[in-house]
N, C-alpha and C positions, 0 to 999 in steps of 0.2 A: 575373274574381275578383281572381286574384295579379296582375294589372297595377297595379291599386288599391290594393293592400295601402302601398305604400309613399309615398302619398298621406295615410295617414292620423298620419305622422309625430306633425303638432300634436297628437294625444293621450298621445302618448308622452311628447313633451315637457313638455306641460301637469304630469304628476307626478311629474319626474324629480327637482322641490326635495321633494317628500314621500318619495321612496325614498330619496334620498342621508341625508334627517334619521333614515332606518329606518334604513337601512348601517349608518352612523356608531354610532348609538344604540340597536343592535338588541335591549337588554336592556332599555332604561328607555326603550320604546315599545310601548303597547297596539295589539296588530295591529288589534282589533273599531275603535276610533277610529281608526286610521289608511287601514283601508280606507271609512271611512264619509269619511274626506278626501278621498283617489284616486276615490270614487266621483263626490264634490262637483265636484271639478277636473274630471274628467270631461264632468260635466252645465253646468259654463262654456263648456266646450270646443266641447259640443256646439251650446249657443246660440251662440256666435261663428262655426260654421260657420253656423247657421240665418240669421242674420244678416246673413255675408256671401253668401250664394243669395238672400234675398230680395231684396237690396241691387243685387245684380247682374243679378238678372231674366233669368237664361241666357244673360245677354250671357256670363262669366267661364267662360274653361277650368279642370277641373279640378284641373293645379294652380299656376292662376294663384290659384286660392280655399285651396289650404293653406298658400302661402305666408302670401296673409295674415291665416291664422289664426293660423298663427304668429308674426308680427310681432305681431299681437295678444295672444296670449301672451306676450310675449316682454317686453311692455311691461306688459303686468299684472303680470308678476313685478318686472321693472328700475326703473318709474318711480321708486315711492319711494326706494331704495338713489340711482339715478343722482339725484336731486333732492336729496335730502342731502347727496352727497359734494359735486356742483355748488354748493350754499349756501355750503358749508362754506368752501370757497375761492372764490369768488364772487358775494357773496350781492347781494339786491336785482335790481334789472330783468337785470343782466347774466348772474345766474346763469339767471332764465326765459328770457334772448333764446340761455344756452348749452342747457337743454332744448328747446325748441324748434327749434333748430336741428336738431340731433339726431335729431328727430321728423320736421324736413322732410326729411335727410337717408334716412332709413328710407323713406319713403313714394315718394321718387325711385328708392332701391334696385329696390322693390318692382315701380314703373314700368315700369325699367328692363331689370329682367327679364321682362315679361309681353311686351314688345316683342321679346322675344329667345327661341322655344319651346327651340332646341339649349341654351342656356346655363341658362335656368332647368330643363331636365331636369338635366342636371348638380348644380345645386344642390338640387336635391330628393332623388335620391340619396344625393350627399353628408349630406342633415338627417337623409333616413330610417336610413344607416348607423349616423350619431352618435349620434342620438337610441336608436337598438336597441340599439347597442354599450353606451352607458352604463348602460341599463336593465338590461341581462343584468349586468353586473358590479355593480351596486347589487343586485342580488338574488341573486345567489351570493355574493354576501360575506353579505349576510343570512341565507342558507340555511347557509351553512359554521356561521356562528354559531350556528344552532338546533340544527348537529348535534352540535357541539363543546360546547354547554352542557346536552343533551339527559341526563336524569338527571342531572343538579348536585346537584339538590336531593335526593333520593334516597341521593346517596352521601356527602351530608356529615354528618357527625360532629358540628358545632355547629347544624345542622338540627337533628339525631336528638336531640340534650341539650336544645334549647329547648322541644322539640315533649312533653316530661314534664308531668304537670300542675306548678303552682308548689306547695310547700311551704306548709302555713297554720303552723305552728308558730313560732308568731311571740310575745314578750313583751308587742308591742306589739299585738296584734286584739283590735279588741273583744271585751267580752265580750257585750255585745247587740246583735245583726243583725238587730231584728225589721223597724227602719228603714232601710233603704235609700236612701241618698242621691243625688240626682243626681251627676254624674261632669264636668263640660268638661277638655276636654285643647285647650288655645287654641297652636300653635306660629307663633310670630310668624319664618318663617325670613326669616334675611337682615336682621334688624332688631335696632338695637343696645339695651342697657339704659338707662333711662332717663340715669344718671352721661353716660354716651360721649355722648347724642345733646346734653348742655344741655352737655360740656365741648369736646366737638369739632364741633359743629353750631348752636351757637347755638338750640339746642331744647327747651325745660321740657314734659316729658310726664306729668309729676307726675300735671297734671290726670284725667289715663284711667287709671294707677294708682290710684291713688285710688276711682277713681269705682268700679274692681275690686274695691277692696276693700271700701267698701259695701255690694256686690251681695254680700259671702261669700265673695269669694276670696282664697283667702291665696298671697298673691306671694314667694316664697322669696328673701331680699335677700343671700344667700350664696349663689352656686350658678356651677359652670360646667358645659359641656357635656362629655359626655365626650370626645367629635370634632369636629374644627372643621368637618367636610364631615356636612350636613344627610341624607346619602345613608347614613351611619354610627351619627351622633347619634339618628334617630332610630328605631332598630330595635334599637338598644340601649337604649332610654329604656323603649321600650314591651315588652320580654324581658325587662327589669330584669337586665340580666347587659350583662360585657364582650364584643365580637365578637372579640377577639385571634387566636383560630383560624382564622380568617380568611386571616390572612397565614401559614398553614402551607397552609391547604387550596388556594385560588388564585394567591400570590403577591403580592410584599411591591408592582409596579406594577402590578396589573391591577385594572383599570377598571370591566369589566361589574360591573352593579349587579343582575343578575338575582339572588344570592343575598339582600345586602341588601334586594332587594323583595321578595323572597320573605316573609323574617322582617318585615315591612312587615305587609304581608297575611293573615298566618299568626300572629301575633303571643300572648304566653302572657297579655297583659295582659285582650286580647278574650278569650281562652277561658275565661280565669277568672272575668270578669265575668259572661260567657252561662251561663255553670253555675250563676248566681245570679238568673236570671232577669234580668238587663239585657238592652235591645235600644239598640241604636246608633242614632244620626243625623248625617249629617253637614250 
């Protein structure tokens, strides 16, 4: 069993891109969604293994099977970016020829190694160690982030302040609340307003805005976001508050989204409306 473990490196390689996303942005990744994606990629790798074994009909040695599956996973991830890069520099038939040559070179390398068990053994060891070390490094970064940010929301003064109920003492509060109107919040992320679209990109979007007005929506004509990035602008909007204290709590150069994401998921607007019987549809 121990001798077979190095042959499983294609499975580790298959999940490395996902682990890379998780380690680079742990606070912005949903662990459940990421787990499902990892399970799906492991399933894809298992299907590749089954196809190679079926086509090989028992004539391929196990290290050769692992190498072929590794190369299939490599091309699964690498074909699209390679083709785009090649087409940018050599469009048309020349680019396709380069991609085909790279695929042929890959097949030739696999054939060459399959006929040299000693060399294949060294390549197998190298790939197994490299994939294992890379996966271990990414998982350790994710775990360290979890340890570092554990309890960050409980210790945040801003989170505690925004967790208090919203004050209802307002001169603009409606006098009759028997009729609860539907509320729609449309967030057009990275979407320029109609004047910018018309002046910079030559696209007139007024028809879309007019259709919203006809449906009863209110479109603010003069409004600016509190923050440039949606990561801060959205929790500020949903909590009716600036997020300036985050600078003192986590530092001016911190990019971890744990606290802003928490403020979105546990925002004051949702709590206020739920107390009044509102239900939410996404």
